[in-house]
Each structure stands twice: as structure tokens, then as C-alpha cells.
C-alpha positions as a Markdown table, in Angstrom:
| # | Residue | x | y | z |
|---|---|---|---|---|
| 1 | Gln | -13.4 | 12.3 | -15.7 |
| 2 | Val | -12.6 | 15.0 | -13.5 |
| 3 | Gln | -11.1 | 18.4 | -14.7 |
| 4 | Val | -8.9 | 20.1 | -12.1 |
| 5 | Glu | -8.0 | 23.9 | -11.8 |
| 6 | Glu | -5.7 | 25.6 | -9.4 |
| 7 | Ser | -5.5 | 29.4 | -8.6 |
| 8 | Gly | -4.2 | 31.9 | -6.1 |
| 9 | Gly | -0.4 | 31.4 | -6.8 |
| 10 | Gly | 1.8 | 34.5 | -7.2 |
| 11 | Ser | 4.6 | 36.4 | -5.4 |
| 12 | Val | 4.9 | 36.7 | -1.6 |
| 13 | Gln | 7.5 | 38.2 | 0.7 |
| 14 | Pro | 8.9 | 36.2 | 3.2 |
| 15 | Gly | 6.6 | 35.9 | 6.0 |
| 16 | Gly | 3.8 | 36.5 | 4.0 |
| 17 | Ser | 0.7 | 34.4 | 3.4 |
| 18 | Leu | -0.7 | 33.0 | 0.3 |
| 19 | Arg | -4.2 | 31.2 | -0.3 |
| 20 | Leu | -4.7 | 28.3 | -3.4 |
| 21 | Ser | -7.9 | 27.2 | -4.2 |
| 22 | Cys | -8.5 | 23.8 | -6.2 |
| 23 | Gln | -11.6 | 23.4 | -8.0 |
| 24 | Ala | -12.8 | 19.9 | -9.3 |
| 25 | Thr | -15.5 | 20.1 | -12.2 |
| 26 | Gly | -17.1 | 16.9 | -14.2 |
| 27 | Arg | -17.9 | 13.6 | -12.5 |
| 28 | Ile | -17.4 | 14.9 | -9.0 |
| 29 | Gly | -19.8 | 12.7 | -7.5 |
| 30 | Asn | -17.2 | 9.9 | -6.8 |
| 31 | Ile | -14.4 | 11.9 | -5.7 |
| 32 | Tyr | -13.1 | 10.7 | -2.3 |
| 33 | Ala | -10.0 | 12.7 | -1.8 |
| 34 | Met | -8.4 | 15.8 | -2.9 |
| 35 | Ala | -4.8 | 17.1 | -2.5 |
| 36 | Trp | -2.0 | 19.4 | -2.8 |
| 37 | Tyr | 1.4 | 18.5 | -3.9 |
| 38 | Arg | 4.2 | 20.6 | -4.9 |
| 39 | Arg | 7.4 | 20.7 | -6.7 |
| 40 | Arg | 10.3 | 22.7 | -5.6 |
| 41 | Pro | 13.3 | 23.3 | -8.1 |
| 42 | Gly | 15.4 | 20.3 | -8.5 |
| 43 | Lys | 13.4 | 18.5 | -6.0 |
| 44 | Gln | 10.9 | 15.5 | -6.6 |
| 45 | Arg | 7.2 | 16.2 | -6.2 |
| 46 | Glu | 6.0 | 15.7 | -2.5 |
| 47 | Glu | 2.6 | 16.0 | -0.8 |
| 48 | Val | 1.7 | 19.2 | 1.2 |
| 49 | Ala | -1.7 | 18.6 | 2.5 |
| 50 | Ala | -4.7 | 16.2 | 1.9 |
| 51 | Ile | -8.3 | 15.9 | 2.5 |
| 52 | Thr | -10.9 | 13.1 | 2.3 |
| 53 | Asn | -14.6 | 13.2 | 1.6 |
| 54 | Ala | -15.0 | 12.0 | 5.1 |
| 55 | Gly | -13.3 | 15.1 | 6.5 |
| 56 | Ala | -9.9 | 13.3 | 7.5 |
| 57 | Thr | -7.1 | 15.6 | 6.9 |
| 58 | Tyr | -3.4 | 15.3 | 6.3 |
| 59 | Ile | -0.7 | 18.0 | 6.8 |
| 60 | Ala | 2.9 | 17.2 | 5.9 |
| 61 | Asp | 5.5 | 18.0 | 8.3 |
| 62 | Ser | 6.8 | 20.8 | 6.5 |
| 63 | Gly | 3.6 | 22.8 | 6.9 |
| 64 | Arg | 2.7 | 21.9 | 10.5 |
| 65 | Gly | 1.4 | 24.9 | 12.2 |
| 66 | Arg | 1.7 | 27.1 | 8.9 |
| 67 | Val | -0.8 | 25.5 | 6.7 |
| 68 | Thr | -4.3 | 24.6 | 7.1 |
| 69 | Leu | -6.6 | 23.0 | 4.4 |
| 70 | Asn | -10.1 | 23.5 | 4.2 |
| 71 | Arg | -12.9 | 22.3 | 1.9 |
| 72 | Asp | -16.4 | 24.0 | 0.4 |
| 73 | Gly | -19.6 | 22.7 | -0.4 |
| 74 | Asp | -21.9 | 20.0 | 1.2 |
| 75 | Lys | -20.5 | 17.5 | 3.4 |
| 76 | Asn | -21.6 | 14.9 | 0.8 |
| 77 | Thr | -19.7 | 16.3 | -2.1 |
| 78 | Leu | -15.9 | 17.1 | -2.4 |
| 79 | Asn | -14.9 | 19.4 | -5.0 |
| 80 | Ser | -13.4 | 22.4 | -3.8 |
| 81 | Ile | -10.3 | 22.8 | -1.3 |
| 82 | Tyr | -8.4 | 25.7 | -0.1 |
| 83 | Leu | -4.8 | 25.8 | 0.9 |
| 84 | Gln | -4.0 | 28.7 | 3.5 |
| 85 | Met | -0.1 | 29.0 | 3.8 |
| 86 | Asn | 1.2 | 31.5 | 6.2 |
| 87 | Arg | 4.6 | 32.4 | 7.5 |
| 88 | Arg | 6.1 | 31.5 | 3.8 |
| 89 | Ser | 10.0 | 31.2 | 3.2 |
| 90 | Pro | 11.7 | 30.7 | -0.1 |
| 91 | Glu | 12.0 | 27.2 | 0.6 |
| 92 | Asp | 8.2 | 27.2 | -0.2 |
| 93 | Ser | 8.7 | 28.6 | -3.7 |
| 94 | Ala | 7.3 | 25.6 | -6.2 |
| 95 | Val | 4.6 | 24.8 | -8.6 |
| 96 | Tyr | 1.6 | 23.7 | -6.4 |
| 97 | Tyr | -0.8 | 21.0 | -7.8 |
| 98 | Cys | -3.7 | 20.0 | -7.0 |
| 99 | Asn | -4.7 | 16.0 | -7.1 |
| 100 | Val | -8.2 | 14.5 | -7.1 |
| 101 | Gln | -8.9 | 10.7 | -6.5 |
| 102 | Ala | -12.3 | 9.5 | -7.4 |
| 103 | Lys | -13.8 | 6.0 | -7.4 |
| 104 | Gly | -13.8 | 4.0 | -10.7 |
| 105 | Cys | -10.8 | 6.2 | -12.0 |
| 106 | Ala | -7.6 | 4.1 | -12.8 |
| 107 | Ala | -5.3 | 7.4 | -11.8 |
| 108 | Pro | -5.6 | 10.5 | -10.3 |
| 109 | Asp | -6.4 | 13.6 | -12.2 |
| 110 | Trp | -4.1 | 16.5 | -12.0 |
| 111 | Gly | -4.3 | 20.3 | -12.3 |
| 112 | Gln | -1.8 | 22.4 | -14.5 |
| 113 | Gly | -0.2 | 23.7 | -11.4 |
| 114 | Thr | 0.2 | 27.2 | -9.9 |
| 115 | Gln | 3.7 | 28.7 | -9.3 |
| 116 | Val | 4.1 | 30.4 | -5.9 |
| 117 | Thr | 7.3 | 32.4 | -5.5 |
| 118 | Val | 8.5 | 33.6 | -2.0 |
| 119 | Ser | 11.3 | 36.3 | -2.3 |
| 120 | Ser | 12.1 | 39.5 | -1.1 |
């Protein structure tokens, strides 16, 4: 099993930047993908960005040009990712969740989420 912990949420003014961190611990040797999702008030959960152990990345249309996703650690182990969000707008206010997918696990593991609030 993998434990997932997010950090870095908080309040930011419109146009500001925020960096979210996700750390996976436990049986991390089989992780093949990690991703960020968010749930905005009254909306369904949606994917924001994702990265595979091979280095392939995905950024949702809503984040193109404003979001970057990076990983930490050696190339053979994926266990830490960072979501840099720039030029935030109030529509980006949401709870952001980190998702971890590992081989041999029936379902992905999720963190508790971190709140991001964009307001003036």
C-alpha cells in the first residue's frame, strides 16, 4: 500500500502563484503514475496534470500555459511530484488531490487533499 500526502495549499490572490507538493511513501517501488486532481465547489472531480514513471506528462486544457508538473527523485522511482500553478483565478479555487497508481494495486491511492483558495 502507498500513503499519499499533499502540501502547499492555501490562499492566494488572483494572478498569484502556488506550488503544491505530493509525497508518496510505503511501497513506492511499483508506482507507475502520479496525478493531480481537483474538485471545485459544485463540480465533479477533474484531472489537472499527470506524470508517468517514464516521464510522460499530461496537462489539462484548463492549465495549459499556467501549470507545470515536475517530479523529484531518481529516474527509476516516482514518488514525489510538484504542481506549479501560475496566474491563478478564482475559478481555480478547489480541493486538490494527489493520486498514485501502482502495479499490483486494484485501485489508485489518494491523499486527503489540500485546499486552494484564490480570492482578493
